[in-house]
N, C-alpha and C positions, 0 to 999 in steps of 0.2 A: 727761539733757536732757528738758525738758518737751515735751509733745506739740506744742504750738503752735510752739515753737522748732524742733523737728524738721521740721515741715511747712514752715516758713518757709525753712529751709536748702534743702530739696529743691526748693521752688518757685523759689528763686533760682538754683540750679545748673542746673536742667533747663528753666527757663522755662515751667513749667506752673502752672495754677491747680488745686490739689488740693482736691476737694470732700469726699473721705472716704478714710481709710486703714484697712486691715484686716490684722492679722498673718497670715502664711502659715506653716504648720508646715513643718519640714524643715531639714536642715543642722545642723552642730554648732558652727560658728565664726561664722556670719553671722546677721543678722536680715533677714527678708524680709517684704515687704508687697505687698498688692494696693492700688494707688492708683486711685481713681476720680477722673478729672480732666475738665476741660472739653473735652479732646481725646480722651476715651475711657479705657478701662482700661489700666494698665501694671503690670508687675511690677518691683519694685526690690529689690536686694540691698544691704545696708549692712554695712560692716566698719569697725571702729575700729582705731586704732594706726598706727604709722609705715610698716608694710608694706602697708597696706590698698589703696592705689592700685595698687601693683605687682601684688598678688594678683588684684585685679579686672580689671586690664588683661590679665593672663595668661589669665584665664578668658574674657574677651571674644575674645582672639586665638585661643584654643582652639576656641571655638564657631564662629568664622569659618572656621577650618581644617576642621572637621568638615562644615560646610555646603558647602564649595567643590566636592567631587566630585559633588554633586547626587544622592546616593543615600539620604540619611537626613536628615529635618528636624531643625532645632534652633530654639529661640526666636530671633527677630530681636533683634539687639543694636542699641540706639539710641545710647547715650552712657555713657561712664564719666567720672566727675567727682570731683575732690577736694572734700572738705567740711571744715568746721572740726573734725569729730570723726574723720575718716579718709577714706573714699571711698564712693561709691555707684555701682551699675551699673543702668542703666535698660534694661529688656527688654520684649519682647512678653509679654502675659499670655495664657496658654493655659488655658481651662477644661478640666478633666480628667474622665476616666471611669475605671472600674475596669479597663477593657481586656477582652480576650477571647482565645480560642485564636488567632483570626485576627490579632490585634495582636501576639501573641507570635511567630507565624510571620513576620509582616512585619518585626519587629525583628530576628529571626535572619537573614533574607535580606539585609536592608539592612546589618547589621553585616558580614556576609561580603563584600558588595560594597564597603563602606568599606575593609575590610582589603586590597582589591586596589589601593588607592591607595598607591603606593610612593615610595621615595626611593633615592638612591645610598648613603646612610649611615644608621646608627642615630643617634638623638638628636633634636634639635629646633633651631630657629633661635634659641631663647632658653631660659633656665632658667625653670621655673614652680614649681608647688606641688602637693603631694599632701596634701589636707586643709590643715592649718596649717603643714606642714613644707616646707622647700625641696626641690625635685626638680631636680637638675642634669642637663643635657642636652647635654653636649659631643658633637660629631660623632665617631663611631667607625665604622670599617669592619667591625670584628669584634664580633659579638653577644655572645659569651661574655665578652669584655673589658668591653663596655659594661655588661652586667647585673651582673657580679661587682663592678666598681669603682663604678659610678654608681647602682646600685640597692641591692644587698645590702650592699656595703662601706660606702656612705655611711650607711645606716641602722644597721648594726652600730656604726659609729663614734659615732653619736649615742647609742646605747644604752650604750656604754662610758663616754662622757663624763658621762652621767647616772647612772652606777652601777646601771643596770638589768640589765646583763650584766657578767660577769667576762671577763678576757682568755682564759681557758681555754675559754670557751663560744663563742668566735668563730673560725670557720675562717679560715685564711690566704687572702689574696686569690688568690695563684697557684694554691693548691689548688682554690679555688672555680672558677677559670677552667678548669682541667683537667677538673673534674667536669662543668661545664656543657657543655664540648666533647664529653664522652662521652655526654651525655643528649640533646643537641639536634642534629638534622640541619642541613644547610646551609639557612639561611632568608634570605628577602629582607625588607628593612625594610617594614613595613606601618604605615599610619596607625592609631594606637590611640586609643580614648577615654581609657584610662589609669587609670580609677577606676570600673570598670563593676560597681557593686553595684546592688541592686534599687531604691535610692533615687535613682539618677542617670539614670533615664529616666522619662518620663511618657507617658500615653496621652490624646489629646485626645477631645473629645466625638464626633468622627467616626471614632474608633477608629484614629487614626494615631499611631504611636510617635515620640517625640522624645527625643533625647539632651540631657542637661543636665549641668552641673558637671564639665566634663572636666579631665583632667590630661594633655594630649596629648603624644605624641612618636612617632617611628618606632621600632618594636620588633617582636618576634615576636608574630604575631597571637594565639597561644595565651595570652598574658598576659591579655588581656581575658576570655577564656573561664575562665581560672583564677580571676580575681576574681569573675566572675559565679556561680561555684559555691561560693565560700567562705561566703557568708552567705545564699544562696538568693535568691528573688525572680524566678526565671526558670523557665518550665515546660519540659516535654519538647518541646513544639511549637517553642519557640525554638531548641533545639539541633538538632532534626531538620531544620528549615529552614536553619539555618546550614550543617550538614554536607552538605546536598544541593548547595550551591554550593562549599563548601570541605571536601572529605572529610577524615576523620580520618587523620592520618599515624601510622606506627608509633612506639610509645613515648609516645603522647599522655598516657596515664594516669600514666606515670612522671614526666612533666614538670610535672604539675599541682602537686604539693607544692613543687617548686622555685619556681614562680612565685607560689604562694600565700604562701610564706615572706616575700616582699617586703612584702605587705600586712599580714601578722601583725607584722612588725617596725615598720611604720608605726603600727599600732594600739598596740603596746607603747610607742613613743615619744610618742604623743599621750595615751593613756589610762592608761598605767602598768602596774603589775605584774599586773593581772588577765589580761593576755595573755602573761605570762612562761612559763607551763607550755606553752602552745601553741607558742610560739617554740622553746623547748628541744626539744620533741618533734619539731617540723618540721625543725630543724637536724639532729637525729639521723637522721631518716628520709631526708633528702636527702644529707647529707654523711657520716653515720656517725661513728665514732670518729676523732678527729684530734688 
């Protein structure tokens, strides 16, 4: 789509007069722009394809959910609209800084407080997405069942259907449930960001941390911490501040590979065989021979 057509579509769906647009880096599946308009600056995320509107609506609902407890900021969501090429999500534009030890501490504290927002069940009010992949969120009372079936099992099935894994490399669901029950103490459902890697938060010019690009659901709080440790991007100040509010529970380190396995499977299914060795090693570390 030519630039002038692109601008005309966005002006039509959002009712804005766009003076200038500038690409913003970040994200693997969407295009993002800073829009300078007659009404001020905005951030817009654009997706193409038949699932675009559902994906961006899920993102908008996730941001709204993270904002609701009032403990950690997210960009303001203004409008999600269908376009001729897919969908677009209009949000607050937040000028960023590199952050500091203080912003890492604030992020850790606020995440711990977010995790105190609970529910009676694991899951979510709707299915959503993890990257470009579906993330199913049926309500479950039992965490081991939820994580084995709707996180690990779903991703294993995708990998099998794409011939990325063979049947002998995939643990049985009932076996996974038993193993998770042995590793995980009784937990209460906590509101999760769901995809907490270093690219999914930002720090504003006034040193305030914001969460972005969520894949929310109610789960075990340690899942967010496991993802935060998988690819880096969080300092020791983040973890120290988090654990001051939510102390480490026995067996924490043993559960990290279990929860990281979900994200490694996601990366295998999105990016392909470059993650195969990591997945196989992780399955062996968590579930052993089976």
